[in-house]
N, CA, C and O of each residue as an XYZ file, in Angstrom:
672
protein
N     -12.720    -11.620     13.009
C     -12.543    -10.072     13.320
C     -13.514     -8.884     12.121
O     -13.686     -8.831     10.904
N     -13.932     -8.109     13.270
C     -14.980     -7.360     12.256
C     -14.363     -5.795     12.275
O     -13.644     -5.271     13.125
N     -14.688     -5.465     11.530
C     -13.737     -4.069     10.617
C     -14.751     -3.848      9.366
O     -15.423     -4.723      8.820
N     -14.705     -2.666      9.093
C     -14.973     -2.177      7.664
C     -16.638     -1.833      8.103
O     -17.391     -2.328      7.264
N     -17.183     -1.301      8.917
C     -18.391     -0.910      9.054
C     -18.884     -0.119      7.666
O     -19.981     -0.473      7.236
N     -18.154      0.943      6.912
C     -18.280      1.642      6.308
C     -18.017      1.193      5.137
O     -18.012      1.991      4.200
N     -17.697     -0.388      4.882
C     -17.413     -0.451      3.535
C     -15.574     -0.459      3.675
O     -14.894     -1.188      2.952
N     -15.048      0.351      4.583
C     -13.627      0.631      4.567
C     -13.008      0.771      5.404
O     -13.583      0.392      6.425
N     -11.919      1.195      5.599
C     -11.015      1.130      7.109
C     -11.017      2.568      7.600
O     -10.464      3.405      6.886
N     -11.757      3.062      9.103
C     -11.146      4.214      9.173
C     -10.029      4.475     10.298
O      -9.845      3.647     11.190
N      -9.689      5.027     10.257
C      -8.018      5.702     10.924
C      -7.817      4.783     12.110
O      -6.816      4.106     12.344
N      -9.278      4.894     13.043
C      -9.082      4.060     14.432
C      -9.179      2.049     14.009
O      -8.679      1.247     14.798
N      -9.738      1.673     12.967
C      -9.793      0.103     12.135
C      -7.984      0.362     12.185
O      -7.299     -0.231     13.018
N      -7.494      1.148     11.354
C      -6.421      0.785     10.708
C      -5.484      0.290     12.233
O      -5.008     -0.841     12.139
N      -5.150      1.148     13.795
C      -4.772      1.207     14.235
C      -4.932     -0.572     15.067
O      -3.931     -1.138     15.505
N      -5.910     -1.011     15.117
C      -5.542     -2.632     15.647
C      -5.560     -3.659     14.503
O      -6.091     -4.761     14.646
N      -4.977     -3.276     13.385
C      -4.368     -4.301     11.966
C      -3.468     -4.486     12.820
O      -3.224     -3.734     13.763
N      -2.633     -6.007     12.419
C      -1.213     -6.252     13.309
C      -0.758     -5.941     12.069
O       0.421     -6.130     12.367
N      -0.694     -5.556     10.694
C       0.316     -5.410      9.746
C       0.406     -3.659      9.053
O       0.942     -3.251      8.023
N      -0.308     -2.987     10.049
C      -0.204     -1.666     10.155
C       0.961     -1.002     10.856
O       0.850     -1.060     12.080
N       2.150     -0.329     10.379
C       3.414     -0.119     11.283
C       2.492      1.763     11.863
O       1.644      2.574     11.491
N       3.584      1.461     13.075
C       3.325      2.669     14.522
C       3.371      3.938     13.634
O       3.348      3.736     12.420
N       3.422      5.007     14.000
C       3.236      5.976     13.273
C       4.880      6.742     13.668
O       5.258      7.706     13.002
N       5.524      6.317     14.518
C       7.071      6.405     14.899
C       7.575      5.598     13.784
O       8.408      6.227     13.131
N       7.276      4.037     13.209
C       8.011      3.334     12.359
C       7.737      3.916     11.006
O       8.386      3.784      9.968
N       6.689      4.555     11.226
C       6.399      5.573      9.465
C       7.444      6.620      9.457
O       8.204      6.533      8.492
N       7.647      7.453     10.167
C       8.762      8.430     10.329
C      10.037      7.677      9.747
O      10.698      8.017      8.766
N      10.149      7.046     10.223
C      11.538      6.455      9.704
C      12.059      6.046      8.484
O      13.165      5.506      8.463
N      11.291      6.261      7.250
C      11.265      5.703      6.031
C      10.395      4.869      5.212
O       9.306      4.930      5.782
N      10.296      4.220      4.320
C       9.587      3.187      3.308
C       9.322      2.116      4.629
O      10.104      1.747      5.506
N       7.752      1.749      4.366
C       7.332      0.752      5.059
C       6.554     -0.167      4.508
O       6.001      0.221      3.479
N       6.209     -1.770      4.996
C       5.026     -1.714      4.169
C       4.001     -1.207      4.954
O       4.310     -0.707      6.036
N       2.083     -1.264      4.387
C       1.369     -1.122      5.288
C      -0.024     -2.051      5.007
O      -0.905     -1.714      4.216
N      -0.041     -3.615      6.033
C      -1.029     -4.092      5.267
C      -1.546     -3.841      5.776
O      -1.300     -3.573      6.952
N      -2.994     -3.730      5.031
C      -4.252     -2.974      4.832
C      -5.692     -4.517      5.255
O      -6.900     -4.516      5.018
N      -4.824     -5.586      5.914
C      -5.715     -6.812      5.635
C      -6.077     -7.377      7.187
O      -5.336     -7.589      8.146
N      -7.657     -7.544      7.004
C      -8.648     -7.968      7.813
C      -9.137     -9.376      7.598
O      -9.653    -10.001      8.525
N      -9.030     -9.736      6.752
C      -9.538    -11.460      5.876
C      -8.721    -12.230      6.618
O      -7.494    -12.194      6.538
N      -9.435    -13.029      7.442
C      -9.137    -14.249      8.125
C      -9.453    -14.988      6.920
O     -10.671    -15.091      6.783
N      -8.678    -15.620      5.862
C      -8.586    -16.766      5.021
C      -7.887    -17.018      4.665
O      -6.998    -16.167      4.620
N      -7.631    -18.176      4.164
C      -6.867    -18.888      4.192
C      -5.431    -18.352      3.020
O      -5.380    -18.813      1.880
N      -4.409    -17.388      3.521
C      -3.605    -16.710      2.217
C      -2.498    -16.606      2.918
O      -2.534    -16.617      4.148
N      -1.503    -16.506      2.314
C      -0.247    -16.259      2.909
C       1.060    -15.628      1.739
O       2.206    -15.529      2.179
N       0.854    -15.351      0.712
C       1.753    -15.323     -0.604
C       2.388    -13.886      0.102
O       3.579    -13.770     -0.185
N       2.061    -13.185      0.639
C       3.169    -11.714      1.248
C       4.010    -12.371      2.008
O       5.151    -11.926      2.126
N       3.643    -13.499      2.644
C       4.604    -13.740      4.117
C       5.814    -14.817      3.079
O       6.787    -14.970      3.817
N       5.994    -15.323      2.161
C       6.352    -16.089      1.072
C       7.572    -15.019      0.341
O       8.723    -15.350      0.057
N       6.950    -13.684      0.144
C       7.511    -12.797     -1.002
C       8.623    -12.039     -0.175
O       9.713    -11.775     -0.683
N       8.175    -11.574      1.609
C       9.143    -10.690      1.770
C      10.691    -11.573      2.058
O      10.599    -12.536      2.820
N      11.422    -11.407      1.747
C      12.635    -11.588      1.978
C      13.240    -11.265      3.130
O      14.099    -12.103      3.405
N      13.159    -10.471      3.857
C      13.104    -10.322      5.383
C      12.557    -10.440      6.308
O      12.607     -9.953      7.438
N      11.887    -11.263      5.716
C      11.125    -12.020      6.999
C       9.892    -11.430      8.284
O       9.422    -11.923      9.309
N       9.689     -9.823      7.373
C       9.243     -9.210      7.844
C       7.768     -9.146      8.246
O       7.266     -8.406      9.092
N       7.158    -10.081      7.462
C       5.449    -10.506      7.120
C       5.835    -12.003      8.003
O       6.679    -12.877      7.806
N       4.777    -11.809      9.048
C       4.294    -13.523      9.386
C       3.008    -13.970      9.591
O       2.297    -13.375     10.401
N       2.554    -15.025      8.919
C       1.345    -15.657      9.112
C       1.103    -16.306     10.504
O       0.128    -16.200     11.247
N       2.354    -17.067     10.667
C       2.047    -18.041     11.759
C       1.717    -19.612     11.175
O       1.830    -20.071     10.039
N       1.397    -20.047     12.069
C       1.408    -21.708     11.816
C      -0.204    -21.565     11.244
O      -0.292    -22.061     10.121
N      -1.143    -21.159     11.611
C      -2.866    -20.849     11.177
C      -2.668    -20.262      9.616
O      -2.275    -19.101      9.721
N      -2.788    -20.616      8.323
C      -2.834    -19.911      7.643
C      -3.811    -19.031      7.738
O      -3.514    -18.000      7.134
N      -4.815    -18.995      8.220
C      -6.082    -17.749      8.509
C      -5.600    -16.881      8.710
O      -6.032    -15.781      8.366
N      -4.380    -17.096      9.429
C      -3.856    -15.644     10.495
C      -3.832    -14.628      9.788
O      -3.644    -14.773      8.580
N      -4.067    -12.932     10.507
C      -3.899    -11.952      9.415
C      -2.241    -11.639      9.642
O      -1.485    -11.805     10.600
N      -2.093    -11.184      8.480
C      -0.492    -10.692      8.447
C       0.171    -10.109      9.180
O      -0.003     -8.940      8.837
N       0.834    -10.116      9.982
C       1.949     -9.379     10.998
C       2.946     -9.226     10.769
O       3.897     -9.983     10.574
N       2.731     -7.528     10.773
C       3.940     -6.859      9.984
C       5.538     -6.288     11.468
O       5.461     -5.191     12.022
N       6.507     -7.095     11.727
C       7.717     -6.555     12.324
C       8.133     -5.612     11.324
O       8.697     -5.869     10.261
N       7.744     -4.327     11.845
C       8.215     -3.076     11.066
C       9.598     -2.619     10.984
O      10.057     -1.819     10.168
N      10.361     -3.376     12.165
C      11.814     -3.104     12.134
C      12.598     -3.730     11.025
O      13.475     -3.093     10.441
N      12.259     -5.125     10.686
C      12.777     -5.638      9.603
C      12.309     -5.173      8.237
O      13.087     -5.486      7.336
N      11.262     -4.522      7.874
C      11.088     -3.813      6.978
C      11.871     -3.271      6.349
O      12.667     -2.714      7.104
N      12.143     -3.087      5.143
C      13.300     -2.089      4.251
C      12.306     -1.310      3.067
O      12.799     -0.577      2.209
N      10.776     -1.602      3.169
C       9.953     -1.419      2.289
C      10.182     -1.200      0.543
O      10.153     -0.316     -0.313
N      10.368     -2.326      0.667
C      11.125     -3.339     -0.999
C       9.801     -2.992     -1.677
O       9.844     -1.986     -2.384
N       8.747     -3.571     -1.604
C       7.571     -3.628     -2.137
C       7.409     -5.051     -2.382
O       6.245     -5.292     -2.699
N       8.052     -5.944     -2.355
C       7.449     -7.092     -3.340
C       6.561     -7.640     -2.815
O       5.670     -7.810     -3.647
N       6.231     -8.122     -1.626
C       5.264     -8.203     -1.428
C       3.572     -7.689     -2.203
O       2.537     -8.303     -2.460
N       3.957     -6.488     -2.335
C       2.962     -5.249     -3.091
C       2.070     -6.601     -3.637
O       1.295     -7.325     -3.011
N       2.593     -6.645     -5.365
C       1.971     -7.625     -6.359
C       1.229     -8.898     -5.971
O       0.228     -9.344     -6.533
N       1.973     -9.496     -4.760
C       1.698    -10.606     -4.287
C       0.795    -10.639     -3.768
O      -0.004    -11.497     -4.145
N       0.541    -10.063     -3.031
C      -1.402     -9.882     -2.715
C      -2.346    -10.039     -3.481
O      -2.513     -9.299     -4.450
N      -3.264    -11.192     -3.140
C      -4.555    -11.221     -4.065
C      -5.472    -10.032     -3.908
O      -6.165     -9.642     -4.849
N      -5.479     -9.431     -2.670
C      -6.338     -8.788     -2.030
C      -6.104     -7.372     -2.342
O      -6.957     -6.512     -2.124
N      -4.944     -7.125     -2.854
C      -4.804     -6.093     -3.105
C      -4.608     -4.953     -1.628
O      -4.713     -3.729     -1.552
N      -4.268     -6.060     -0.532
C      -4.474     -4.771      0.768
C      -3.045     -4.413      0.862
O      -2.918     -3.967      2.003
N      -1.842     -4.371      0.233
C      -0.881     -3.992      0.546
C      -0.236     -2.845     -0.069
O      -0.237     -2.964     -1.294
N       0.397     -1.616      0.403
C       1.019     -0.452      0.512
C       2.194     -0.545      1.086
O       2.436     -1.381      1.956
N       3.337      0.614      0.493
C       4.805      1.060      0.844
C       4.326      2.436      0.623
O       4.173      3.122     -0.388
N       4.117      2.644      2.024
C       4.454      3.946      2.203
C       5.719      4.835      2.741
O       6.238      4.375      3.759
N       6.141      5.710      2.361
C       7.037      6.680      2.809
C       6.806      8.218      3.121
O       6.544      9.039      2.241
N       6.927      8.505      4.407
C       6.558      9.670      4.569
C       7.602     10.380      4.816
O       7.433     11.379      5.514
N       8.647     10.141      4.433
C      10.056     11.042      4.112
C      10.515     11.680      2.849
O      11.359     12.560      2.681
N       9.765     11.032      1.994
C      10.146     11.578      0.553
C      10.731     12.816      0.622
O      11.960     12.875      0.580
N      10.094     13.788      0.717
C      10.643     15.574      0.948
C      10.432     16.068      2.425
O      10.651     15.335      3.389
N      10.000     17.333      2.528
C       9.853     17.478      3.501
C       8.257     17.962      3.684
O       7.618     18.267      4.691
N       7.861     17.888      2.118
C       5.873     18.220      2.143
C       5.537     16.947      1.620
O       4.484     16.603      2.158
N       5.916     16.126      0.861
C       5.560     15.063     -0.200
C       6.056     13.496      0.875
O       7.026     13.149      1.549
N       4.839     12.990      0.526
C       4.955     11.599      1.495
C       4.854     11.083     -0.121
O       4.242     11.674     -1.011
N       6.060      9.092     -0.335
C       4.746      8.887     -1.345
C       4.392      7.290     -1.320
O       5.081      6.446     -0.746
N       3.312      7.058     -1.974
C       2.499      5.511     -1.664
C       3.000      4.596     -3.008
O       3.220      5.076     -4.120
N       3.122      3.204     -2.651
C       2.981      2.789     -3.718
C       1.936      1.718     -3.417
O       1.491      1.408     -2.312
N       1.526      1.046     -5.016
C       0.501      0.357     -4.578
C       0.480     -0.534     -5.531
O       1.394     -0.569     -6.355
N      -0.946     -1.712     -5.593
C      -1.117     -2.604     -6.994
C      -2.077     -1.720     -7.611
O      -2.861     -1.017     -6.974
N      -1.949     -1.804     -9.541
C      -2.903     -1.101    -10.175
C      -2.907     -2.426    -11.261
O      -1.868     -2.879    -11.743
N      -4.167     -2.917    -11.530
C      -4.574     -3.396    -13.213
C      -5.697     -2.795    -13.308
O      -6.829     -3.204    -13.050
N      -5.201     -1.421    -13.835
C      -6.127     -1.043    -14.554
C      -5.918     -0.475    -16.076
O      -4.719     -0.219    -16.194
N      -6.545     -0.213    -17.151
C      -6.028      0.110    -18.250
C      -6.584      1.845    -18.973
O      -7.727      2.300    -18.937
N      -5.890      2.212    -19.308
C      -4.746      1.884    -19.294
C      -3.715      2.578    -17.795
O      -4.045      3.093    -16.727
N      -2.723      2.331    -18.274
C      -1.599      2.479    -16.931
C      -1.664      3.802    -17.198
O      -2.283      4.340    -18.116
N      -0.968      4.332    -16.317
C      -0.156      6.029    -16.065
C       1.005      5.589    -16.370
O       1.457      4.443    -16.357
N       1.612      6.905    -16.739
C       3.028      6.760    -16.914
C       3.906      7.703    -16.329
O       3.340      8.713    -15.911
N       5.203      7.651    -16.175
C       5.772      8.613    -15.261
C       5.288      9.672    -15.362
O       4.699      9.832    -16.430
N       5.273     10.934    -14.338
C       4.954     12.290    -14.959
C       3.533     12.407    -15.027
O       3.214     13.596    -15.069
N       2.912     11.912    -15.045
C       0.974     11.894    -14.900
C       1.055     12.426    -13.778
O       2.012     12.241    -13.026
N      -0.386     13.490    -13.391
C      -0.662     13.615    -12.754
C      -2.333     13.035    -12.573
O      -3.167     13.171    -13.468
N      -2.625     12.362    -11.220
C      -3.751     11.726    -11.261
C      -4.583     12.752     -9.890
O      -4.331     13.768     -9.243
N      -5.700     11.698     -9.995
C      -6.393     11.914     -9.110
C      -6.148     11.025     -7.427
O      -6.462      9.848     -7.249
N      -5.758     11.601     -6.750
C      -5.064     10.745     -5.640
C      -6.658     10.344     -4.739
O      -7.490     11.149     -4.322
N      -6.676      9.045     -4.661
C      -8.100      8.233     -3.755
C      -7.885      7.780     -2.655
O      -6.837      7.256     -2.277
N      -9.106      7.987     -1.898
C      -8.606      7.594     -0.494
C      -9.419      6.420     -0.043
O     -10.112      6.243     -1.045
N      -9.782      5.499      0.821
C     -10.100      4.153      0.772
C     -11.658      4.075      0.414
O     -12.260      3.023      0.196
N     -12.152      5.219      0.390
C     -13.780      5.060      0.014
C     -13.941      5.105     -1.389
O     -14.852      4.489     -1.942
N     -12.781      6.076     -2.255
C     -12.389      6.254     -3.457
C     -12.742      7.516     -3.920
O     -12.974      7.654     -5.121
N     -12.819      8.437     -3.176
C     -12.969      9.799     -3.014
C     -11.636     10.593     -3.411
O     -10.774     10.145     -2.654
N     -11.039     11.599     -4.275
C     -10.457     12.049     -4.292
C     -10.431     13.382     -3.679
O     -11.198     14.345     -3.659
N      -8.858     12.997     -3.005
C      -8.325     13.566     -1.388
C      -7.254     14.786     -2.134
O      -7.309     15.929     -1.681
N      -6.540     14.554     -2.992
C      -5.853     15.107     -3.616
C      -5.235     14.920     -5.022
O      -5.723     14.172     -5.870
N      -4.111     15.667     -5.197
C      -3.383     14.995     -6.612
C      -2.480     14.307     -6.242
O      -1.984     14.357     -5.117
N      -2.038     13.327     -7.440
C      -0.914     12.511     -6.923
C      -0.023     12.523     -8.113
O      -0.604     12.436     -9.195
N       1.840     12.653     -8.132
C       2.148     12.366     -9.631
C       2.458     11.521     -9.355
O       2.565     11.317     -8.146
N       2.798     10.497    -10.296
C       3.289      9.514    -10.824
C       4.660      9.224    -10.935
O       5.155      9.916    -11.825
N       5.381      8.563    -10.452
C       6.943      8.489    -10.282
C       7.387      7.379    -10.895
O       8.382      7.401    -11.620
N       6.704      6.327    -10.666
C       6.847      4.980    -11.124
C       6.190      4.116    -11.522
O       5.273      3.812    -10.759
N       6.266      3.496    -12.529
C       5.438      2.035    -13.056
C       6.030      1.062    -12.711
O       7.102      1.203    -13.300
N       6.080      0.329    -12.265
C       6.605     -1.076    -12.468
C       5.763     -2.167    -12.716
O       4.657     -2.384    -12.221
N       6.633     -3.090    -13.846
C       5.285     -3.904    -14.121
C       6.377     -5.431    -14.763
O       6.493     -5.953    -15.872
N       6.898     -5.663    -13.625
C       7.933     -6.693    -14.137
C       7.335     -8.206    -13.950
O       6.599     -8.368    -12.976
N       7.546     -9.138    -14.658
C       6.990    -10.101    -15.024
C       6.961    -11.110    -13.667
O       6.206    -12.078    -13.583
N       7.588    -10.846    -12.985
C       7.610    -11.342    -11.313
C       6.007    -11.099    -10.788
O       5.334    -11.863    -10.096
N       5.650     -9.851    -11.320
C       4.273     -9.568    -10.582
C       3.328     -9.897    -11.277
O       2.246     -9.503    -10.843
N       3.298    -10.477    -12.206
C       2.223    -11.330    -12.932
C       1.133    -10.121    -13.256
O       0.197     -9.628    -12.626
N       1.600     -9.941    -14.276
C       1.114     -8.302    -14.817
C       0.426     -7.486    -13.751
O      -0.592     -6.944    -14.183
N       0.668     -7.261    -12.580
C      -0.031     -6.740    -11.332
C       0.752     -5.800    -11.479
O       1.941     -6.053    -11.282
N       0.303     -4.177    -11.937
C       1.714     -2.939    -12.148
C       1.603     -2.433    -10.219
O       0.747     -2.393     -9.336
N       2.915     -2.163    -10.378
C       2.621     -1.470     -8.779
C       3.622      0.044     -9.286
O       4.793      0.328     -9.540
N       2.052      0.815     -9.206
C       2.462      2.487     -9.354
C       3.413      3.118     -7.623
O       3.616      2.518     -6.568
N       3.682      4.180     -7.961
C       4.445      4.848     -6.971
C       4.217      6.316     -7.292
O       4.853      6.986     -8.105
N       3.315      6.667     -6.603
C       2.873      8.440     -6.344
C       3.600      8.996     -5.540
O       4.324      8.300     -4.829
N       3.614     10.587     -5.412
C       3.519     11.368     -4.619
C       2.486     11.848     -4.155
O       1.644     12.056     -5.029
N       2.185     12.115     -3.150
C       1.334     13.050     -2.364
C       1.865     14.015     -1.440
O       3.029     13.801     -1.104
N       1.316     15.000     -0.958
C       1.117     15.594     -0.089
C       1.299     14.800      1.783
O       0.631     14.053      2.498
N       2.302     15.372      1.851
C       2.331     14.074      3.436
C       1.199     14.340      3.894
O       0.875     13.198      4.221
N       0.517     14.842      4.116
C      -0.665     14.470      4.777
C      -1.472     13.799      4.825
O      -2.274     13.662      5.749
N      -1.400     13.067      3.509
C      -2.368     12.196      2.792
C      -1.164     10.603      2.297
O      -1.406      9.740      1.453
N       0.009     10.725      3.151
C       0.931      9.287      2.836
C      -0.368      7.832      3.699
O      -0.322      6.652      3.353
N      -1.098      8.234      4.496
C      -1.313      7.358      5.265
C      -2.907      7.131      4.429
O      -3.305      5.985      4.639
N      -3.699      7.794      3.713
C      -4.647      8.284      3.241
C      -5.159      7.802      1.877
O      -6.365      7.637      1.691
N      -4.103      7.540      0.778
C      -4.204      7.407     -0.507
C      -4.093      6.002     -1.281
O      -3.053      5.370     -1.467
N      -5.133      5.721     -1.611
C      -4.592      4.095     -1.684
C      -4.593      3.453     -3.183
O      -4.287      2.268     -3.310
N      -4.977      4.328     -4.436
C      -4.873      4.061     -5.372
C      -5.302      5.626     -6.006
O      -5.447      6.657     -5.349
N      -5.485      5.417     -7.790
C      -5.813      6.989     -8.535
C      -7.028      6.667     -9.051
O      -7.818      5.744     -8.852
N      -7.011      7.635     -9.766
C      -7.850      7.478    -10.107
C      -8.104      7.240    -11.723
O      -7.100      7.724    -12.245
N      -8.614      6.936    -12.342
C      -8.487      6.394    -14.262
C      -8.177      7.566    -15.295
O      -7.723      7.473    -16.436
N      -8.546      8.682    -14.580
C      -8.548     10.164    -14.959
C      -7.611     10.617    -15.067
O      -7.655     11.687    -14.459
N      -6.368     10.421    -15.650
C      -5.021     11.155    -15.568
C      -4.938     12.188    -16.605
O      -5.628     12.249    -17.623
N      -3.880     13.112    -16.176
C      -3.959     14.301    -16.763
C      -1.839     14.421    -16.865
O      -0.992     14.204    -15.999
N      -1.724     14.817    -18.206
C      -0.353     15.055    -18.246
C      -0.108     16.575    -18.051
O      -0.585     17.395    -18.836
N       0.752     16.974    -16.837
C       1.261     17.902    -16.681
C       2.715     18.773    -17.094
O       2.902     19.908    -16.654
């Protein structure tokens, strides 16, 4: 699969990935978004999913396929992905905000309540992002999973936060 003509996914490229839920499913609540286009031997996301919503199939180099109807958005697969290509998006957080969960392996880690720069796939600031939760359970193998709230229009765009955190 040839993607990433600019080094990151554009909206049209995302639509053809088998791990990206439909716009219809995104409107129903938290769901995994798998932005993986690497046909390499990898399958930790499949075994991390208790609902069997992620399937690699017979060949370990298949791209992860999401059965979005089975996905509860629990996020157990986020830290399991060595490529940091899995996110959970909830477009129904509030009337005006979405939440995005993503892996975070930088120091210092943000704290709940921090306001950070919400970054798109190109690393550009697109909005402010409020840190809602920082999870670092042992089973995540030192990979923190951060949940931020962002304006709803950036729910499918924000994929990280800048290390320049400011308390509000």
